[in-house]
SEPAKE-475249 format. One record per residue (C-alpha): residue in three letters; z, x, y. Coordinates in Angstrom, 2 decimals. Layout:
residues N
> residu, w, u, v
> ALA, Z, X, Y
...
This chain:
residues 312
> residu, w, u, v
> MET, 16.54, 24.21, -2.24
> SER, 16.85, 27.00, -4.67
> PRO, 14.07, 29.76, -4.70
> SER, 13.71, 29.31, -8.51
> PHE, 12.29, 25.77, -7.93
> LEU, 9.35, 26.96, -5.66
> PRO, 7.05, 27.99, -8.33
> LEU, 7.39, 24.87, -10.30
> ARG, 6.95, 22.91, -6.90
> ILE, 3.65, 25.19, -6.31
> VAL, 2.44, 24.31, -9.86
> ILE, 3.04, 20.63, -9.44
> VAL, 1.37, 20.44, -6.08
> CYS, -1.74, 22.18, -7.58
> CYS, -1.93, 20.02, -10.40
> VAL, -1.78, 16.90, -8.41
> ALA, -4.38, 18.45, -5.96
> LEU, -6.76, 19.10, -8.93
> ALA, -6.35, 15.84, -10.48
> ILE, -7.11, 14.27, -7.23
> ALA, -10.26, 16.20, -7.00
> ALA, -11.32, 15.58, -10.50
> LEU, -10.62, 11.83, -10.19
> ALA, -12.73, 11.77, -6.92
> ALA, -15.64, 13.70, -8.27
> PHE, -15.81, 12.31, -11.96
> GLY, -13.61, 9.27, -12.03
> ASP, -15.46, 5.97, -12.67
> GLN, -14.41, 2.66, -11.01
> THR, -11.88, 1.76, -13.73
> VAL, -10.27, 5.17, -13.50
> LEU, -10.31, 5.12, -9.63
> ARG, -8.75, 1.75, -9.52
> PHE, -6.01, 2.77, -11.91
> ALA, -5.24, 5.91, -10.13
> SER, -5.33, 4.01, -6.66
> ARG, -2.70, 1.60, -8.12
> VAL, -0.55, 4.44, -9.22
> ALA, -0.61, 5.99, -5.71
> ILE, 0.17, 2.65, -4.24
> MET, 3.14, 1.77, -6.59
> GLY, 4.18, 5.35, -6.34
> LEU, 4.42, 5.00, -2.46
> ALA, 6.53, 1.68, -2.89
> ALA, 8.75, 3.52, -5.35
> VAL, 9.30, 6.38, -2.89
> ALA, 10.49, 3.60, -0.47
> VAL, 12.98, 2.39, -3.00
> ASP, 14.13, 5.98, -3.67
> VAL, 14.82, 6.44, 0.03
> VAL, 17.61, 3.96, -0.13
> LEU, 18.67, 4.28, -3.82
> GLY, 18.64, 8.00, -4.26
> TYR, 19.64, 9.21, -0.90
> ALA, 21.68, 6.03, 0.51
> GLY, 23.02, 4.90, -2.70
> LEU, 21.92, 1.29, -2.14
> VAL, 20.54, -0.82, -4.92
> SER, 18.12, -3.30, -3.53
> LEU, 16.28, -6.04, -5.15
> GLY, 14.48, -7.08, -2.05
> HIS, 11.81, -4.60, -1.62
> ALA, 9.30, -6.94, -3.00
> ALA, 9.96, -8.81, 0.28
> PHE, 8.56, -5.90, 2.46
> PHE, 5.72, -5.21, 0.06
> GLY, 4.70, -8.89, 0.19
> LEU, 4.88, -9.24, 3.85
> GLY, 2.63, -6.18, 4.36
> ALA, 0.16, -7.57, 1.83
> TYR, 0.35, -11.19, 3.15
> VAL, 0.01, -10.41, 6.80
> THR, -2.93, -8.12, 5.95
> GLY, -4.43, -11.02, 3.94
> ALA, -3.69, -13.79, 6.76
> LEU, -5.52, -11.78, 9.42
> ALA, -8.31, -11.04, 7.12
> LEU, -9.01, -14.69, 6.68
> LEU, -8.79, -15.10, 10.35
> GLY, -11.53, -12.49, 10.67
> TYR, -9.54, -9.41, 11.65
> HIS, -10.65, -6.58, 9.38
> GLU, -10.05, -3.28, 11.47
> GLY, -7.27, -1.46, 9.81
> LEU, -6.19, 0.12, 13.06
> VAL, -5.21, -3.24, 14.37
> VAL, -4.32, -5.15, 11.27
> TRP, -2.16, -2.48, 9.45
> PRO, 0.17, -1.72, 12.45
> VAL, 0.86, -5.48, 12.64
> ALA, 1.46, -5.73, 8.85
> ILE, 3.65, -2.72, 8.80
> GLY, 5.53, -3.68, 11.94
> THR, 6.34, -7.29, 10.34
> ALA, 7.66, -5.46, 7.27
> THR, 9.82, -3.09, 9.36
> LEU, 11.28, -5.86, 11.38
> ALA, 11.94, -7.95, 8.30
> ALA, 13.82, -4.75, 6.81
> LEU, 15.75, -4.33, 10.07
> ILE, 16.98, -7.82, 10.08
> ILE, 17.86, -8.06, 6.46
> GLY, 19.37, -4.59, 6.42
> ALA, 21.52, -5.48, 9.48
> LEU, 23.15, -8.56, 7.55
> ALA, 23.05, -7.00, 3.92
> LEU, 24.69, -3.79, 5.06
> ARG, 27.67, -5.50, 6.20
> THR, 28.46, -5.94, 2.45
> THR, 28.71, -3.38, -0.48
> GLY, 28.02, -3.26, -4.22
> VAL, 26.88, -6.23, -6.22
> TYR, 27.12, -8.32, -2.94
> PHE, 24.52, -6.14, -1.14
> ILE, 22.21, -6.39, -4.26
> MET, 22.45, -10.33, -4.38
> ILE, 21.78, -10.56, -0.58
> THR, 18.56, -8.44, -0.64
> LEU, 17.64, -10.58, -3.85
> ALA, 18.31, -13.80, -1.90
> PHE, 16.19, -12.86, 1.10
> ALA, 13.41, -11.77, -1.23
> GLN, 13.52, -15.16, -3.12
> MET, 13.34, -16.88, 0.21
> PHE, 10.02, -15.16, 1.20
> TYR, 8.91, -15.86, -2.33
> TYR, 9.55, -19.63, -2.13
> GLY, 8.33, -19.70, 1.57
> ALA, 4.81, -18.27, 0.47
> ASN, 4.77, -20.84, -2.41
> ALA, 5.18, -23.54, 0.32
> VAL, 2.52, -22.57, 2.68
> PRO, -0.69, -24.46, 1.67
> GLY, -2.92, -22.55, 4.12
> LEU, -2.38, -19.31, 2.23
> GLY, -3.17, -20.75, -1.25
> GLY, 0.73, -21.81, -2.08
> ALA, 1.60, -20.76, -5.58
> ASP, -2.17, -19.96, -6.32
> GLY, -2.55, -17.44, -3.81
> PHE, -5.82, -16.66, -2.06
> ARG, -8.54, -13.93, -2.10
> LEU, -9.55, -11.74, 0.91
> PRO, -13.14, -11.98, 2.23
> ALA, -13.20, -7.99, 2.37
> ARG, -11.26, -4.84, 2.50
> SER, -10.13, -3.57, 5.83
> THR, -12.18, -0.87, 7.81
> LEU, -10.90, 2.13, 9.56
> ALA, -12.38, 2.71, 12.94
> GLY, -15.43, 0.76, 11.57
> PHE, -15.51, 2.87, 8.49
> SER, -15.90, 0.92, 5.41
> LEU, -13.38, 1.20, 2.41
> ASP, -15.44, -0.56, -0.14
> ASN, -16.29, 2.70, -2.08
> PRO, -13.79, 3.22, -4.81
> ARG, -13.64, 7.16, -4.27
> THR, -12.91, 6.60, -0.45
> PHE, -10.23, 4.03, -0.98
> PHE, -8.51, 6.15, -3.76
> LEU, -8.77, 9.41, -1.48
> LEU, -7.06, 7.04, 1.38
> CYS, -4.27, 6.01, -0.99
> ALA, -3.77, 9.52, -2.12
> PHE, -3.57, 11.16, 1.42
> VAL, -1.21, 8.17, 2.62
> LEU, 1.08, 8.98, -0.37
> ILE, 1.27, 12.67, 0.26
> ALA, 1.72, 12.21, 4.00
> VAL, 4.55, 9.79, 3.49
> LEU, 6.07, 11.84, 0.64
> LEU, 6.04, 15.04, 2.92
> PHE, 7.56, 12.87, 5.62
> ALA, 10.40, 11.69, 3.47
> ARG, 11.03, 15.28, 1.92
> ARG, 11.18, 16.62, 5.55
> ALA, 13.61, 13.95, 6.54
> SER, 15.89, 14.45, 3.37
> PHE, 16.30, 18.18, 4.34
> ALA, 17.14, 17.32, 7.85
> SER, 20.60, 16.23, 9.33
> PHE, 19.47, 12.64, 8.80
> GLY, 19.16, 13.13, 5.18
> TYR, 22.34, 15.18, 4.55
> SER, 24.45, 12.82, 6.69
> LEU, 22.71, 9.79, 4.63
> GLN, 23.97, 11.57, 1.42
> ALA, 27.43, 12.40, 2.86
> ALA, 27.71, 8.67, 3.51
> ARG, 26.67, 7.86, 0.04
> ASP, 28.98, 10.29, -1.66
> ASP, 32.27, 9.57, 0.43
> ALA, 31.84, 6.80, 3.02
> VAL, 35.40, 7.35, 4.31
> ARG, 35.29, 11.01, 4.73
> SER, 31.84, 10.74, 6.36
> ALA, 33.12, 8.11, 8.86
> ALA, 36.05, 10.25, 9.66
> SER, 33.74, 13.32, 10.33
> GLY, 32.02, 11.15, 13.03
> ILE, 29.08, 9.95, 11.07
> ARG, 28.04, 6.22, 11.90
> ASN, 27.39, 5.07, 8.21
> TYR, 26.34, 1.63, 9.08
> TRP, 23.60, 2.50, 11.60
> LEU, 22.57, 5.62, 9.54
> ARG, 22.00, 3.40, 6.48
> LEU, 20.10, 0.71, 8.56
> ALA, 17.79, 3.42, 9.60
> ALA, 17.01, 4.32, 6.23
> PHE, 16.78, 0.71, 5.02
> THR, 14.29, 0.05, 7.93
> ILE, 12.17, 3.10, 7.20
> SER, 12.26, 2.24, 3.45
> GLY, 10.96, -1.37, 4.31
> ALA, 8.22, 0.08, 6.54
> ILE, 7.07, 2.39, 3.53
> ALA, 7.03, -0.58, 1.27
> GLY, 4.99, -2.76, 3.77
> LEU, 2.52, 0.24, 3.94
> ALA, 2.21, 0.00, 0.15
> GLY, 1.72, -3.85, 0.32
> VAL, -1.06, -3.29, 2.89
> LEU, -2.83, -0.92, 0.45
> SER, -2.26, -3.23, -2.48
> ALA, -3.73, -6.15, -0.59
> ASN, -6.96, -4.05, 0.08
> LEU, -7.10, -2.97, -3.71
> THR, -6.80, -6.06, -5.35
> LEU, -8.39, -8.38, -2.66
> TYR, -6.07, -11.15, -4.03
> ILE, -2.66, -12.28, -2.85
> ALA, -0.25, -14.51, -4.63
> PRO, 3.61, -14.91, -4.47
> SER, 3.87, -14.09, -8.15
> SER, 2.25, -10.72, -7.71
> VAL, 3.54, -9.33, -4.43
> LEU, 6.70, -11.15, -3.75
> SER, 8.49, -11.69, -7.24
> TRP, 11.88, -10.14, -7.77
> HIS, 10.14, -8.64, -10.99
> LEU, 8.24, -6.32, -8.65
> SER, 11.58, -5.19, -7.07
> ALA, 13.00, -4.67, -10.65
> GLU, 9.86, -2.70, -11.71
> LEU, 10.06, -0.48, -8.63
> LEU, 13.82, 0.37, -9.56
> VAL, 12.59, 1.19, -13.13
> MET, 10.11, 3.48, -11.87
> VAL, 12.60, 5.42, -9.88
> ILE, 14.96, 5.57, -12.75
> LEU, 12.22, 6.86, -15.06
> GLY, 11.35, 9.68, -12.65
> MET, 15.03, 10.33, -11.46
> ALA, 16.44, 8.82, -8.27
> GLY, 17.01, 10.93, -5.15
> THR, 13.87, 13.39, -5.97
> LEU, 11.05, 11.53, -4.31
> TYR, 8.68, 13.39, -6.51
> GLY, 10.21, 11.61, -9.53
> ALA, 9.58, 8.19, -7.94
> ILE, 5.93, 9.00, -8.27
> VAL, 6.01, 10.39, -11.75
> GLY, 8.02, 7.37, -12.77
> ALA, 5.44, 4.99, -11.30
> ALA, 2.57, 6.69, -13.19
> ILE, 4.55, 6.73, -16.41
> PHE, 5.50, 3.08, -15.95
> LEU, 1.90, 1.93, -15.21
> ALA, 0.37, 4.03, -17.92
> LEU, 2.87, 2.56, -20.48
> VAL, 2.00, -1.02, -19.41
> GLU, -1.73, -0.31, -19.40
> ILE, -1.71, 1.16, -22.84
> ILE, 0.97, -1.06, -24.74
> SER, -0.44, -4.27, -23.16
> HIS, -3.64, -3.79, -25.12
> TYR, -1.67, -4.13, -28.35
> THR, 0.93, -6.70, -27.65
> ASP, 2.21, -9.04, -24.95
> PHE, 5.74, -7.81, -25.48
> TRP, 5.07, -4.58, -23.55
> ALA, 8.15, -5.13, -21.40
> MET, 10.34, -4.46, -24.41
> TYR, 8.80, -1.08, -25.17
> VAL, 8.95, -0.16, -21.43
> GLY, 12.67, -1.05, -21.72
> ILE, 13.12, 1.32, -24.66
> ALA, 11.54, 4.05, -22.67
> VAL, 14.00, 3.60, -19.97
> ILE, 16.91, 3.89, -22.23
> ALA, 15.46, 6.92, -24.03
> ARG, 15.06, 8.38, -20.45
> VAL, 18.73, 7.66, -19.53
> LEU, 20.25, 8.75, -22.82
> LEU, 18.08, 11.78, -23.69
> LEU, 16.87, 13.11, -20.12
> ARG, 20.06, 12.54, -17.85
> ASP, 18.76, 14.95, -15.60
> GLY, 15.49, 13.09, -15.14
> LEU, 11.97, 14.30, -15.91
> LEU, 11.42, 16.88, -12.99
> VAL, 14.91, 18.48, -13.36
> THR, 14.34, 18.81, -17.11
> LEU, 10.94, 20.31, -16.67
> ARG, 12.44, 22.86, -14.14
> LYS, 14.93, 23.90, -16.58
> LEU, 12.25, 24.38, -19.33
> VAL, 10.07, 26.40, -17.07
> THR, 12.69, 28.27, -14.99
> PRO, 14.09, 31.15, -17.07
């Protein structure tokens, strides 16, 4: 990373820290709920950026991992298990295992075939959840309560928001660290020229499978947090292919391959939906216009454009 980017990064980190502190201190329940949703969807967008920005894989199946994290959390809550130290690893592990299996099959293809296979698997989970009457079928079900962590309640909106912010920052730091390690550079080499990277000894398939599995685990963690935020789970909200498409839009808005941009894109997307939906039911059209404007006018992405404006 070039030294000229460091001041801007410090500014961004300081602004985020101040925003988190201000929200925790002065935000009301509505604001805290929206901020928690931004953090959760930003986490899911980071998961997509891991495979899109660094591995060059367009996935329409990440709703499956997000939904599995949510559904396992909700199902265990209905059975009376609320301790997050027990429930959350099970939910994340389920999403991770699903990502490993789906990735092992889907990565044997490329291009549009990979996209369609991931979409097909996600739709299988979607229709499977619709067919389970014990979990409410298409209507979904409500969770009796939020999870606890070591017996500590997460019912307080400020506590839950701070937890979501902490998880997001921790995952972001982990992903950034990995992207600047040999794993990240090898993944980008396989993305840019698979033939040359294979000739140099990089095992492209296993490398991409590892990235896809890690991405699925992060998406599952986002699903766990989402279930605890809404206390309501339905196939249409956590397993629909629309969710996978929205995550891709978030990454594109912020700029793929930056990780930070995925979070910015999530915040912009959710803010646009929140504002425009108050005035019209056709909010998707205006969000689409924003995506087109971003692609045509800010081809380097929001963060890179800001860097160019700030850096002399």
